[in-house]
N, C-alpha and C positions, 0 to 999 in steps of 0.2 A: 338620443343617447350618444355620448362621445365614443369614438372608436377605442376599443381596448387593445388595439394592435401594439402600441409601444410597450405596454405592460406585459403583454403576452410574449413579445419578442425578448424582452429583458429577462423574463422568467425562464424562457427556454435557454437563453445563454447561460444564466446562472446555474441551471441544472446540468451543465456540461454538454449541451447540444452543440455549442460552437466554442471550441476551446480557445481560439485566438481571435474571435470576432472577425472571422474571415470575410463575412459578407459586408460588414460595415465599411471597410476601407482596405481591401486587400492590396498589399504591395504599395501602399501610399497612393492609391488610384486617384485620378482626377487631375484637374488643372492646377490644383493647389498643393500637390504633394511636396511637403517640406521645402517650399520655395521661400526666399527671403521675404520678411515682412508679413508672413501669414500667421505668425503667432498672435494670440489675442491681444497682447500688449506690445511685445518687442522691448528690447533693452533700453530704447531711447524714449520710452513713454512712461508716464507716472499718472496715477489716479488723481483726478481733479474734482471729484464729487464726494469726497469723504465727509465734508461738513454737511452737505445735503442729506446724506444717508444717516448721519448721526442725528440730525434734527428730525428727520422722518421717524427714526426709531424712538426718539424721546417723546415725540408728540403722539405716538401710537397710530400714525396714519398707515402703517404697514397692514393694519387690519382692514383698511378701506382700499383706496387705490394705491398700489405699490409703486416703488421705484423699479422699473422694469428694464433698465439698461445702465451700463457703466460708461462713464465718460473719462477719457484720458487726454492729457496734453503732453506736448514734447517737453522733455526735461530741460531745465534752464541752462544746463551746461552746454547744450546743443542749440537751443532756441535763441539765446542771447547773442552768441557769435553770428548766427544766421541772420538775425535782424540787423546787427551792426554792419555786417558785410554788405547787405542790401543798401543801407544808408551811405556807406563809404563809396560803393560803386556809383550811386546816384550823384554824389558830389563829384566823383571823378569824371563822369560823363558830362556834367555841366561845365567843369573846368576844360575838358577836351573841346567842347563846342566853342567856348570862349577863346581858347588858343587858336583854333582853326580860323575863326572869324578875324581875329587880330592879325594872323599871318595869312592873309588872303592872297597867297602867291601860288600860281599854278601855270603850267605850260598850256593848259586848255581850260580857260575860265568857265566856259559853259558846262564842262564836265565837273569842274570844282563846285559850281553852284548846285548841280544835280546831286553830287555826292553829299553836300551839306544838307539838302532836303532829305535825302535818303537816310543819313545818319540821325537826323532829328526824328524821323519817323521810327527808325529802329529803337531809339531811346524811349520814345513815347510808347511804342508797342510793348517794350520790355517792362516799363513801369506799370502799364495796365495789367500785365500778366503777373507781376511780382507783388504789387500792393495787397491783393486779397490773400496772400500766403503768409501774412504776419502771425496768424494764430491758428495753426492746424489743430484739429480736434478729431480724435478717434472715438466712435461710439459702438459699444459691443452689447448685444442683447443678453439679458439675464433670463434664460429659459427656465431655470429652476424656480425663480421668483414668479414667472408667468404661470407656471404649473400650479404653484400654491394659490395664486390669485384666481385662476379661472377654472380649474378642474375641481368639481364638487364631489363630496363623499358618495353621493348616490350614482356616480358615473356620468352625470350630465356635465355640461360645460357652459361657462358664461362668455366664451369667445364670440366676437362679432362674426357675422356672415361675410363670406368673400366670394365674389364673382370673378372668375379667371377668364380673360379674353386671349384667344390665340388667333393671330391673323395670318392668312396666306393669300397670295394673289395669283399663283400659277402653279399647277401640279407638275409642270415640266421643269421650270427654273428652280422651284422649291419642291424637291422630291417628296412624294407622299409618305415614304417611310419615315423621314425626319419629322414630318408633321404628326404622324400617329404616335411616334415615340414621345413627342412633347406632350400629347394628350394623355398617354398612359402614365407618364411621370406625374402629371397633375392629379389624375384619379387615385394614384397610390400615395400621395403626400400625407404626412402625418397631421391631419386636421379633422375635426369632427365632420363626418360625411353629411350630416343634415344641415351644416352651415357652409357648405362648399358647392359651387356649381361651375362647370366648365362650358364655355361658349366658343365654338369654332366659327370664325368668320371666313367664308370662302368668297373672295372677290371675283373669282373666275366663274362661279356658278356651275362647276363641273360635277357631274354625277359620280365620277370616280372618287372624289373626296367624300361625298356623302356615304357611299357604300363602304369605303374604307373605314369611316367612322362607325358604321354599323358593325363591321368586323371587329373593331376595337371593343364594342359593347359585348361581343361574344368571347374575346380573349381576356378582357379585363377581370371577369369573375375568377379567373385562375391566377393571373399575374398579381392583382392587388392583394388578395389574402396571403399569397406567398411572400410578398414584400413585408406585409405587416407581421407575419408570424416570425420571420427570420431577421427583421430589421435590415432589409436589403438597402445598400447604397452603392451606386445611384439607382434611382427608380425608373430609369428609361431602359428597357430591356436590351436595346442595341448596344448601348454603352456598357451595361453591366456584363453581358456575355462576351463582349469584345475586349474589355479592358481588365476585368477582374479575373484573377487566376481561377481556373476550375477547381472545385473541391476534390480532395483526394481521400481515399479510404484511410482511416486511422486518425485523420485530423478533423473529421466531422461525423456526426451520427449517421447511421444508415438511413434513418427517416429523412434527414435532410438530403442525402445523396439521391434517394429515390425521387423526392419532390423536385430537386434541381433538374434531374434528367428529364422528368416529365414536363416541366415548364419549358425547358430548353427545346424539347422536341415540338411542343405545341407552338412555341414562338417561331421555329423554323417553318412550320406549316402555315402559320399566320403570314409570314413574309412571302411565301410562295403564292398564297391567295392574293396578296396585294399586287404582286407582279403580274398575275393573270387577270386582274380586274379589268383593265382596258379591253383586252380581247374578249373577256366574258360579256362585257357590256355591249361590245360591237356585235358579237354573235347573237345575243338575245335580241338586240334591236333589229338586226337583219331578219330574224325569224318573225318577229311581230310585224315588221314592215311588209314582209312578203305576204302575210295573211290579210293585212288591212290596207295595202296599197298606199302606204304613207312613208315619210322619210324622217320619222321622229326618233328620239332616243328614249328607251323604255326602262322603267324601274323594275326591280325584281317582283313587285306585286302586280305587274301588268298595266300600270298607268304611265302616262307620258310624263317625262321629267320636265318640270317647269323652267329649268335653267338652261344652260348652254348645251346644244345638241352636238353630236359628233359631226354631223353634216349641217353646218350652221344655216339657219334661215332667219327671216325677220322675226323679232321677238324671242329668238332662241339662239343667240350668238353671244360671244364674249363682248361685253359692253352694252348689251341690249337684251335684258330678260327680266322676268317678274321677280318680286321678292320671295324668298323661301325661308320658312322657319319650321324646323322639325325636331321634336324631342326624341333623342336616341335612347337615353336612359332617364326614366322618370325620377322625380324627387323621392328619396328614401322614406319620407314621412307621408307619402300620398296613399299608402296602403296597398299599392299595386305590387305584385311580385316582381322582383328583379331577376335577371338571368343568373343562373347558378353555374359554377364550374362543373364541367363534365369530367368524370374519371374518379380516381381514388386519392386525390390530394387530401391529406389529413389537415383540415382547417377548423375542426370543431371548436377550438378555443379562440378563434379569430373572428372579428367582425367581418362578415361577408358582404355587407351593404356597400353600394357604390354611390359616389356623388352624382348629381344630376348632370347630364351631358346633352348639349343642344347644338344643332347645326343651324347657322344663319348665313344666308346669302342675300345681301341687300339688292334692292331694285337698281337696275342699270338702264339708262336711256340716253341716246346720243344727244338729246336736247338739253341735257343737264351736265354741269360740271360735277364729277363724282368726288372731287377733293381727296383723291388718293387714299393713303392710309388713315388720315384724320377722319375722312368721311366714313370709312369702314368701322373705326373705333366708336364713333358717335352713334352709328346704327346699332352696334352691340350694346352700347351704354343704355339706349332706350329700350331695346328688346329685353335686356336683362332686368331692367326696372319693372317691367310688367310681370315677369316670371318670378324672380327671386328677390330683387331689390336689395341686395346686400349692402351693408354700410360701407364696405371696402371693396375695391376692385384692383386687380393687378393684370397687366398685359404682357404677353410674350410674343416675340417673333417666332414663327413656326420652326425655325432651325435651332431653337434653344430648348433645354429641358431642365427639370429640377434635379440638381446634383446633390442636394442636401435636403432630406425629407423634413427637416425642421425649419426650412426657409420661411414659410408663410407665418409660422408662429413667431419667428424672429422679427419680422416686419411689424407684427401686431404689438410686440413689446413697446415700440416707439409710439404707436397710436394710442395705447392705453396708459402710458406713463403719467403719473400724477403731476409732473413738473410742467410740461407744455404739450402733453399728448393731444389735448383737444384742439390746439392751434397748429398741429402738424398736418399738412395737406398730403404729403407723399413721402415715401421711404424708397430711396434709390439704392440698388445693389451694384457692386462692380460687375463689369462684363468680363467673362472668362471664356476662352476658346480651347477646345481639345483637339483641333485638327491642324494647328499651326506647326510649321517645321521647327525642329529643335533650335535652330539659330535665329528664328523669328526674323527672317530676312527683310520683310516689309513692315516691321513694327506693328503687327496685328494685335499683340497683347496690349500695347499702348499703356504700359504700367505707369509711365510718368504722369499720364492724365488720370487714370483710374485710382492709383495709389498715392498720388501726390496732390494734384490740383483739386480733386474731389474732397480729400481730407481737409484741405485748406478752406474750401467753401463751407465745409461742415462746421467750421468755427465762426461763420457769419450767419446768413439767413438760411443757409443750407445748400446742398448740391443742386445742380440743374437736372431736369428730367432728360434721360438719355435714350428714350425710345422703347426700351424693353427692360424687363426685370424691375419694374417700378410699381409699388403698391400705392394707390390713391384713396383718399377719402372721397366718397361719391359726391358729397356736398361741395367740395372744392372744385371738382370738375363741373358742377352745375353753376359755377360762378358765384356761389354764396360766400359772403365775407366770413372770416374766422370769428369765433365767439367773442374775442376780446374787443372787436370793433363792429359787431353785428347789431343791426337794428332790432328792436324788440319784436316787431311783427314783420315777417318777410312775406310779401305777397307773391303767390305763384300764379303768374299770368300766362295766358295762352299766346299772347304776342311775343313772349320771350322764349317759352319752352315748346310751343307747338300746340296744335289743336287736337289733343287727345285727352279725353276725360280720365281714362285709366292711367295715363302717364302723369298727368297733373296730380292725381291722387297719390301716386308713388313718390313724387317730389315732396309733397306735404308730409308723408310718412317719414321720409328721410330727414326732413327738418326736425321731426320729433325724436330723432336718434333711436328709432325702434331697433332693438337687437335680437328680438325673439326669432327663433328659427321656424317660421311658419311656412308650410308648403304652399306652392302656387295654387291659384284657383283651378277648377276643373278645365282641362284643356279641350274644350269643345271647339267647333268650327268657328264660332263667332269670336272667341278669345284668340285663336290662332290667326284669324284674319286681322285682328287689331295689332297683333305683334308684327305681322307683315306690313301693316300700314305705317307703323312708326319706322320701318326699315326702307320706306320708299324714298327715292331721290328728291321728291318734291316736298317732303315733310319739313325740311330745313327752310324752305323758301319763306321769306317774310318774318323769320324768327332771329334770335340771337345765337343760334347754333353756329359754331365755327368762328364766332367773334368774341362774345363774352360768356358763352356757355359751351362746355365740351372742349374737345381738341380743336385747335385753331386751324382755319383754312387759309388757302392762298399763299402758303409759304412751304417750300420743299421740306424744310426741317420742322415739322409740326411739333416735335418734342421740345426743342429749346424754347420756342415761342410760347408753347402751352405752359411750361414751367415758369417762364417770365411773367405771363399773365397772372398766374396763381400767386407768385411771390409779390407781385405788384399790388395785390389785394391785402397784403399783410400776413399771409400764411408763411410758415416756415417749412423746411423739409429736413430730412435726416439721411445720413449715409450709413448703411448697415455693414459692419465688418464682421466676418465670421472666420473661425479657424478652418472650417471645411467649406469651400466655395459653395454658395447657394445655387447658382445656375451655371450651366455651360452651354456653349453654342458652337456654331460653325462660322468661321471667318473666311473671306475670299483670299486665298493664298496666291492666286494668280495676279500679277502686277496690274494688268489692264482692268480686271474686275475691281481690284482694290482702288484704283484711281478713279473709276467711274463712281464708286461709292463716295470718295472724297470730293469729287466735283459736286455731287448732290448736296453733301453736308455743307461745304463751304459756300456754294451758291445759295443755299437756303439761308445761311447766316447773313450774307449780304442782302438778300431780300428782306430779312427782318430789319436790318439797319435802315433801309429805304421805305419802311412801312410805318404805320402809326404805332407799332410796337417798338420803335427805336428806343434803346435804353436811355438816351439823353432826355427824352420827353415823356415816356410812358412809365407806368408803375408808380403811382403816387405814394405808396407805402413801402417802397423799396429802400433798403438800407444803402448808405453811400457806397461802401466797398462792394456790396452785392451788385449795385448798378455798374460799378467799374468792371467787375468780372463779366457781366453780360455785354458791356461795350466791347471788351476784348474779344469775346466770342463772335461778335458780329463783324469786326473789321480786320481780323487777322489775315484774311487772304490778300489784302492790299499790300502787305509786306513783300509779297512775291514780285511785285513790279521792280522794286529796288534790288532785290536779290538777283533777278534776271540781269539787270544792268551791270551789277558788279561781277556776275559770273561770266559775262561776255567780254569784260574789260581786258582779259589776257590777249585779245587780238592786237593790242599795242606792242606785243613782242615782235610783230611783223614790221614795225616801223624801224628803219635803220637807226635813227637817233633816239636818245633817251627821252622819254616823255614822263613827266611827274605830275600826278594829280594834286600833290600838295608839297610845298617847299617850306622848311627843310624836310626832305623825304624820310631820312633815317629816323628823326625824332617823331615824325607823324606815324610811321609804322610801329615804332616802339610803344607809343601811347596806345595805338590800336591793339597791340598784342596784350598790353596790361589790362585793358578794358575787357577784352575777350577772355583772358585768363581768369578775371574776376567772375565772369559769368559761370565758368566751369567750376570755380571754387564754391560758388553758391549752389551750383548743381550737385557738387559732391556732398554738401551738407543736406540737401534735399534727398539725395540717395540714402543717406543715413536714416533720417526720420521717416521717410516713406517706405523703407524696407525693400527697395528694389536693387538691381545690380547695375554695374557699369555697362553691361551689354544692353540692358533695357534702355539706359540713358543714351547710349551711342546709337542704337537703332532708331530712337526717337529723332535724334539729330539728323541721321542719314535720310530717313523718310521725309522729314520736313523739307530737306533740300530737294529731294526728288519731286515732292508735291509742289514746291515753290517754282519749279521749272516746267510743270505740266498741268496738274489739276487746278491749282490755285489761279494761275493766269487764265485758264479756260473758264473758271467760275467768274472772274472779274469781267471777262469778255461777254459771258452770258448775261451778267448783270447790266452791262452797258447796253446790250441789245434789248434787254427787258425794259430798261428805262426809255428806250426809243420806240419800241414796238409794243410794249405791254404784254409780251409773251414770257411766261415764267420758265423756271428750270424744268426741263423734261424729266419726269419721274421714270426711272429705269430700275426694275427689280433686279437686285444683285443676284446673279445666277449662283446657285449652290450645287449645280451639277459639276461633277468632276470628270477629268479626262479619263477615258476608258482604258485604264491600265491597272489591272488587278494586282500586279506585282509591285507597284510603287504607290504608296499611300500619298506621296507628295508630287505626283506626276504633274499636277496643275502648276506647280512652282516653276517648272522648266518649260512651260508652254508660253512662248512669247507671241503675243497678239498685237500686231502693229495698229495703232490708231493715231489720228492727226495730232492729238494733244501731246504725243511723245516727241514731236518734231523739235520743240524748243529744248527739251532735255538732251536730245541727241546733238543739237547744235552746241549746247554748252559743253557736252562731253568732248566732241570733236575739237572745239575751240581750245579747251584746256590740254587735251592730248597734243594738239599741234603746237601750243605755246610751250609746253615742256620740251618737245623735240627741238623747236627753234631756239629755246634758251640753251640747250645743250650744244646746238650748232654754233650759236654766237660765242659760247664759251670756248669752243675749239678754235674759232677764228680770231677772237679778240683778247684771249686770256693774257697774251703777252703785252698788250697795250693798255688794258684797263687799269685804272687807279684802284687803290684799296677801297675808296668810297664806292666806286662803280661796282666792284665785286660784291660789296655788302648789299647794295641796292638790288643787284641781280639775284642774290641769294634770298633776299626778303620777298621779291616778286615770285621767285620759284616756289617758295614756301606756301604762298597763297594758292598757286596752281595745284600743288600737291594736296593741299587741304581740301580743295573742291573735288579732286579726284577720289580722295578717301570717302567723302560724303556721297559721291555718285557710284561708289563701289557696288551696291546692290543692283543698281540699274545696269551696270556693265555686265554683271553676272547674268541678268535676265536676257541680255542680248545674245549671249553665247549658248543659251538653251541648256541642253543636257550636259554639255561640257562643263557647266558650272558645278557639277558634282565633284569635280577636281579643280578647286580654285587656283591651284598652281598654274593651270593652263592660262588663266586670265593674266596672272602676273607675268608669265613668259611672253604672252602675246603683246601686252602693253609695252614691255621692255623692248621687244623687237620693233614695234611701231615707233617708239621714242628714238631708237637708233636710226631707223630708216629716215624719219623726218629730219633728224640732225644731219645725216649724210646728204640728204637732198638739199638742205639749206647750204651746207658747205659747198656742194657741187654748183649750185646756182650762184653762190657768191663768187667762186672762182671764175665761172663762165661770164658773169656780168661785170666783174672787176676789170676785165680787159676792154670792155666797151664803155662802161660808165664808171668813172673814178669815184671812190667812196671817200 
C-alpha cells in the first residue's frame, strides 16, 4: 500500500489545521530560500519540449508512459551573445599568441618562454572549460504527472523500489547526531514505505552507531507519522526544530501545537540518549567484563559486539573486524509488527508503517585494500541486492539530509520518462549546505559549478556523478550496457560478479526489470550469513568489482571516475532542478579542512588522468564534448603551476632596473587586460542564465586562487610522488566536528590551523604585499625622474599586484583569526604594512645611495 501521508497532510491543511502552511516552509527556510536562480524556470529560460509534449498528447502516449519532466533552454537573446563572445575571445586569444610570438622581445627570455607556455596552457584549459557550455539545459520534474502515472485508485503504487545508502566512516569526525538525522529524514520521505529501504554503512564497526540506529527505530514511529500528518519540511528533526519558527497559538490548531510539543520533547530526550550512548556502552561492558574476566564490548542483549571494541584487540579494532549485517526495522510487508509510537500523538489517519532499516559494517582486514568509500558502497550494493534488490539506489554522505520530501519522487520522474528514461543511468542533484557563513568566504556553495557547469553538461550526455545525492539505476552500477546498445542475452557470470548464488540470482532479476515490491526472504541465520559473506573484503578478489562493476577503486575520487565509466558505456544522466532544494548538508567552513577536501578531489582527478580511465582513451561511447568536459575535470590542477609562477613574479619589483616580460610592454598589458575582461564578460552572461550572484562568482575566483597556491600544487606533488612510488592519495575523512563555541555558529571559520600546504600561499601573499610596498617606495624615490611611459608601466604592474591581493583576501582574513569579524582591521593592517615597507625601501635607498651609486 502506498503511504497516504501526503493526502492526509493536504486534507488537514485544507481543513484549516495550518493556516499558512507553517510547517512546509516557514520563513523561507532552507538553503534555497528565495535565492537567485531557484525559480523553476527563471526569466532567462524558455520551454524547449513543447513539440514533444504536443506529439505525446496527440499520440495518446500519456495513457502509457508519461512525459515526467520539463526541459528548458536559455533564451536566444542571452544564449546567442554568450556563444558569440566565446568565439570572439577564442579568436582574440589566438591573435594574442601570434602577436607575442612575432614580438619575441623580453629582458629575460627564459621567463618569456615560460610565460608563453603558461599562456598557452591557460588558453587550452579555458577552452576545455568553455566548450561544453554551449548548450545549457534545465530539467525540472513534473510531480503532478508522476502522481497521475504511478498512484493507482486502490491506493497502491507503480513506483519502482529504492534502496538508500548512507555512508559513515567515523563516529567522531562525523558526529552520530548528523548521521541519525540523515536516517530519520530518509525514513520520513514521501515514498511508498514498501518500496523504500535504508542501509547505513558503518566503516568504523562502532557499536555506538548500531545502538544509535536502534534508538532511531524507537523515535521514528513518532517522528515519521508526525511528518506525514502535517507535511513537515524539512524532515530531519534537528534542522526542523532549529530553523523553522516554532508554532504560535492562533496560527495553528491546538492539536498541532500539542503534537509539536510532544515530538520536540521526545526528540530532546532522543538527543540526550545519543549523547549518553558512549558512556552507557562503556559502563555496560565494564560490568560484563568484571563478571566474565574479559575485555570485550557488549551489546544490550548481553552478547559480544563483533565489530570494533572500546579497548581494541586483534579482530576487534578499527580496520580489522568481522562483517556485520543487522536488520533494525523489518520490511513492512513481512507481516511482523513494527514499533509503534508511545504516547497520545493522534495519527489515526496516517500511515504508521516504516521503511526497512538495515545496519551494515563490511569486513575489515589489514591484509586487504578496503578501497575507501567505493569499497563501502559496493558492499552495500551487494548486501541490499540480497535483501530488497531495488531497481534504483541513491547514496548520501552521512552529513546530508533530505530537505524536500518529494526529492526521491523527483528523481524517479527522469528514470520513468518515456523519452529516454530507460537509458538514464543516474540523476544528480545540486549540493546545498546550510552551515556556511553568510558571506561564503571559502566558496563552499560553489554555485558556479552546481548551477552553471552542471546545467551545461545537462545539455550533453549529462552531469558527472558528484559523490552524494545521486540516484542510480542498479543495472548501470552493475556495468550493464543501456537498452539501446545492450546484447540480447546478458550472461551473469561468477567471475565478474562474485561467487554467491543468491547475489547472481538478484542480478538476473534486476536484468528482468522486476518492479514488484516483494519482501525479503526469511531472515534466518543462513541468509544473514550470506549477507555478511558478500560484505567481506575478499569477495571482490578475482572479480570485476571496482573495475567494470560497481563503484570504481584505486582512485581517490571514486565519484567522477564511476560516472565516467557509466557514461562511457553509452548511458546518459540528468540534473534535477527543484524549486525547494532536495538535500542539504554540512560543508567544512574551516580553511584547512576545506583545503584537505580539495587536495583529495584534485589529486583524485589527476589519478584518473594517469589511469586507464583517462578521458583521451577511455569510454568508447562517450560523446565528444562530454569527453572534453571529463578531460577538463582531470587536468585542471596543473593550471596551478603557472598561476604560482605568475603570482611570485612581483619579486621583480626588488630589482632596481625595469624588467619587462614582453616588449612593447604597454601593448602587452593592454592585450592581456582585454582578454581577461572578456572572460568576465562571459562570466557575467553565465551569471544571468545560471541564476547566481556576483558574490558567488567572485568567491569562486578567490577560492580558485587560494587553491591554486596551496591545495592544487599539493595534489600535483602527490601525483608526481604517486607516479614514482605507486602510493595513492591519502584518504582523509573531512571532519564535521565544530569548534566548541556554543555562542558562535561559525567559530570554525575563525580557527586558523597551519599546515605545510599553506606555505606557498603565504609566500605569494608576502611577495605581493612586499611588492606593493616597494612600488610605493620607488614612487616616492623616482617619481620626479620617471618618464610618462615608466609611470604607466608601474601603474599596470601595481594593478596586477592589487588584483592578486583581492583574490587572496579570504586567506588574509583567515590569518588574522577572530579579528576577521571586523574586516576593517585587515584593511588598516595591510595599509600600515604597505607604508612601513615603503619607508623601509626609502631608508635603505638613502643609506645605500651614499655607498653604491644608482
